[in-house]
C-alpha atoms as an extended CHARMM CRD file, in Angstrom:
* protein
*
        91  EXT
         1         1  MET       CA             -5.7850000000      -14.3640000000       17.9330000000  PROA      1               0.0000000000
         2         2  THR       CA             -8.2540000000      -11.3660000000       18.5300000000  PROA      2               0.0000000000
         3         3  LYS       CA            -11.5990000000      -10.5280000000       16.6320000000  PROA      3               0.0000000000
         4         4  THR       CA             -9.7620000000       -7.3480000000       15.4500000000  PROA      4               0.0000000000
         5         5  THR       CA             -7.0000000000       -9.5910000000       13.7330000000  PROA      5               0.0000000000
         6         6  LEU       CA             -9.4110000000      -11.9550000000       12.1190000000  PROA      6               0.0000000000
         7         7  THR       CA            -11.3470000000       -8.9350000000       10.8990000000  PROA      7               0.0000000000
         8         8  GLN       CA             -8.1790000000       -6.9390000000        9.5940000000  PROA      8               0.0000000000
         9         9  ARG       CA             -7.2430000000      -10.5230000000        7.6660000000  PROA      9               0.0000000000
        10        10  ASN       CA            -10.3770000000      -10.1920000000        6.4620000000  PROA      10              0.0000000000
        11        11  ARG       CA            -10.6080000000       -6.9750000000        4.9990000000  PROA      11              0.0000000000
        12        12  ILE       CA             -6.9820000000       -7.6540000000        3.5910000000  PROA      12              0.0000000000
        13        13  ARG       CA             -8.2750000000      -10.3920000000        1.8560000000  PROA      13              0.0000000000
        14        14  LEU       CA            -11.0370000000       -9.0860000000        0.4780000000  PROA      14              0.0000000000
        15        15  PHE       CA             -9.1190000000       -6.1270000000       -1.1020000000  PROA      15              0.0000000000
        16        16  CYS       CA             -6.5530000000       -8.7960000000       -2.7350000000  PROA      16              0.0000000000
        17        17  THR       CA             -9.4020000000      -10.7390000000       -4.3510000000  PROA      17              0.0000000000
        18        18  ALA       CA            -10.9300000000       -7.7900000000       -5.1510000000  PROA      18              0.0000000000
        19        19  PHE       CA             -7.9250000000       -6.1700000000       -7.0410000000  PROA      19              0.0000000000
        20        20  LEU       CA             -7.2560000000       -9.5930000000       -8.5950000000  PROA      20              0.0000000000
        21        21  GLN       CA            -10.7150000000       -9.9590000000       -9.6960000000  PROA      21              0.0000000000
        22        22  VAL       CA            -11.0670000000       -6.6990000000      -11.4290000000  PROA      22              0.0000000000
        23        23  MET       CA             -7.2780000000       -7.1420000000      -12.6360000000  PROA      23              0.0000000000
        24        24  PHE       CA             -8.3070000000       -9.9600000000      -14.7840000000  PROA      24              0.0000000000
        25        25  VAL       CA            -11.5190000000       -7.8370000000      -15.6820000000  PROA      25              0.0000000000
        26        26  ALA       CA             -8.9890000000       -5.3330000000      -17.0450000000  PROA      26              0.0000000000
        27        27  CYS       CA             -6.8200000000       -7.7330000000      -19.0580000000  PROA      27              0.0000000000
        28        28  SER       CA             -9.9250000000       -9.2540000000      -20.6110000000  PROA      28              0.0000000000
        29        29  THR       CA            -10.6940000000       -6.3310000000      -22.0320000000  PROA      29              0.0000000000
        30        30  VAL       CA             -7.1300000000       -5.7660000000      -23.6210000000  PROA      30              0.0000000000
        31        31  PHE       CA             -7.4330000000       -9.1600000000      -24.5970000000  PROA      31              0.0000000000
        32        32  ILE       CA            -10.5200000000       -8.5680000000      -26.1330000000  PROA      32              0.0000000000
        33        33  ALA       CA             -9.6140000000       -5.5860000000      -27.7260000000  PROA      33              0.0000000000
        34        34  ARG       CA             -6.6220000000       -7.2650000000      -29.3520000000  PROA      34              0.0000000000
        35        35  GLN       CA             -8.8320000000      -10.5050000000      -30.2290000000  PROA      35              0.0000000000
        36        36  HSD       CA             -6.3890000000      -12.5940000000      -28.1030000000  PROA      36              0.0000000000
        37        37  THR       CA             -8.3820000000      -15.8000000000      -27.8580000000  PROA      37              0.0000000000
        38        38  VAL       CA             -6.5110000000      -17.7180000000      -24.9770000000  PROA      38              0.0000000000
        39        39  GLY       CA             -6.0780000000      -14.4890000000      -22.7720000000  PROA      39              0.0000000000
        40        40  ILE       CA             -9.6390000000      -13.9980000000      -23.2600000000  PROA      40              0.0000000000
        41        41  ALA       CA            -10.6370000000      -17.4720000000      -21.9200000000  PROA      41              0.0000000000
        42        42  ALA       CA             -8.0310000000      -17.6400000000      -19.4090000000  PROA      42              0.0000000000
        43        43  SER       CA             -9.0760000000      -14.1110000000      -17.5530000000  PROA      43              0.0000000000
        44        44  GLY       CA            -12.6020000000      -15.0440000000      -17.9720000000  PROA      44              0.0000000000
        45        45  PHE       CA            -12.5220000000      -18.0730000000      -15.9470000000  PROA      45              0.0000000000
        46        46  ALA       CA            -10.4070000000      -16.1540000000      -13.7530000000  PROA      46              0.0000000000
        47        47  VAL       CA            -12.7410000000      -13.3890000000      -12.9950000000  PROA      47              0.0000000000
        48        48  SER       CA            -15.9480000000      -16.2140000000      -12.5710000000  PROA      48              0.0000000000
        49        49  LEU       CA            -13.1700000000      -18.2940000000       -9.7570000000  PROA      49              0.0000000000
        50        50  ILE       CA            -12.4270000000      -15.6740000000       -8.0270000000  PROA      50              0.0000000000
        51        51  TRP       CA            -16.1250000000      -13.7720000000       -8.2000000000  PROA      51              0.0000000000
        52        52  THR       CA            -17.3470000000      -16.5570000000       -6.0680000000  PROA      52              0.0000000000
        53        53  LEU       CA            -14.7870000000      -16.0310000000       -3.5410000000  PROA      53              0.0000000000
        54        54  ASN       CA            -16.0700000000      -12.6160000000       -2.9920000000  PROA      54              0.0000000000
        55        55  VAL       CA            -19.8910000000      -12.3850000000       -3.6360000000  PROA      55              0.0000000000
        56        56  ARG       CA            -20.6620000000      -13.3540000000        0.1610000000  PROA      56              0.0000000000
        57        57  GLN       CA            -18.2900000000      -11.4460000000        1.9270000000  PROA      57              0.0000000000
        58        58  VAL       CA            -19.5020000000       -8.3170000000        0.0870000000  PROA      58              0.0000000000
        59        59  ALA       CA            -23.1030000000       -8.9130000000        0.1860000000  PROA      59              0.0000000000
        60        60  ILE       CA            -23.1660000000       -9.6470000000        3.8790000000  PROA      60              0.0000000000
        61        61  GLY       CA            -20.4310000000       -7.1850000000        4.6720000000  PROA      61              0.0000000000
        62        62  SER       CA            -20.1810000000       -3.3630000000        6.4100000000  PROA      62              0.0000000000
        63        63  TRP       CA            -20.0270000000       -0.3820000000        4.2360000000  PROA      63              0.0000000000
        64        64  THR       CA            -16.1770000000       -0.5510000000        5.1980000000  PROA      64              0.0000000000
        65        65  ASP       CA            -16.0340000000       -3.8680000000        3.6870000000  PROA      65              0.0000000000
        66        66  ARG       CA            -17.7530000000       -2.5750000000        0.4940000000  PROA      66              0.0000000000
        67        67  ILE       CA            -15.3520000000        0.3830000000        0.6050000000  PROA      67              0.0000000000
        68        68  ILE       CA            -12.4890000000       -2.1440000000        1.0670000000  PROA      68              0.0000000000
        69        69  TYR       CA            -13.4680000000       -4.2310000000       -1.9950000000  PROA      69              0.0000000000
        70        70  ALA       CA            -14.3530000000       -1.3660000000       -4.4120000000  PROA      70              0.0000000000
        71        71  THR       CA            -10.8870000000        0.2880000000       -3.5050000000  PROA      71              0.0000000000
        72        72  GLY       CA             -9.2570000000       -3.1170000000       -4.1170000000  PROA      72              0.0000000000
        73        73  ALA       CA            -11.3850000000       -3.0130000000       -7.2550000000  PROA      73              0.0000000000
        74        74  ALA       CA            -10.0470000000        0.0100000000       -8.7620000000  PROA      74              0.0000000000
        75        75  CYS       CA             -6.3620000000       -0.4640000000       -8.0550000000  PROA      75              0.0000000000
        76        76  GLY       CA             -6.8970000000       -3.6590000000       -9.9300000000  PROA      76              0.0000000000
        77        77  SER       CA             -8.1380000000       -2.2400000000      -12.5220000000  PROA      77              0.0000000000
        78        78  VAL       CA             -5.2100000000        0.4100000000      -13.1710000000  PROA      78              0.0000000000
        79        79  CYS       CA             -2.8490000000       -2.7090000000      -12.6390000000  PROA      79              0.0000000000
        80        80  GLY       CA             -4.5020000000       -5.0410000000      -15.1090000000  PROA      80              0.0000000000
        81        81  ALA       CA             -4.6050000000       -2.4170000000      -18.0730000000  PROA      81              0.0000000000
        82        82  TYR       CA             -0.7920000000       -1.8480000000      -17.6410000000  PROA      82              0.0000000000
        83        83  MET       CA             -0.0550000000       -5.3500000000      -16.9880000000  PROA      83              0.0000000000
        84        84  ALA       CA             -1.8010000000       -6.5570000000      -20.2000000000  PROA      84              0.0000000000
        85        85  ALA       CA             -0.3310000000       -3.7810000000      -22.3130000000  PROA      85              0.0000000000
        86        86  ALA       CA              3.0690000000       -4.2900000000      -21.3460000000  PROA      86              0.0000000000
        87        87  LEU       CA              2.6500000000       -8.3480000000      -21.7300000000  PROA      87              0.0000000000
        88        88  PHE       CA              1.4130000000       -7.4430000000      -25.8830000000  PROA      88              0.0000000000
        89        89  ARG       CA              4.6130000000       -4.8020000000      -25.5990000000  PROA      89              0.0000000000
        90        90  LEU       CA              6.6590000000       -8.2100000000      -25.1750000000  PROA      90              0.0000000000
        91        91  LEU       CA              5.1700000000      -10.4560000000      -27.5730000000  PROA      91              0.0000000000
């Protein structure tokens, strides 16, 4: 693989981990608002675990990497809020 391919792959991974992390933050907000203890604990654990994967990449990344991370986080925020709300409609 070329260096460019690895960089693109790393950036896709960065987007996905940011997406997942903030998706769980949004879910956590819904769970807290509805006092769903298991959901609060599970989403809090997931946020913290995923954060450990992201922190070094973002801290030493370029501005492009930071923008990719923030875009993933924005998309995850919207998705997580809708996903958690839909889960509560099913329950």
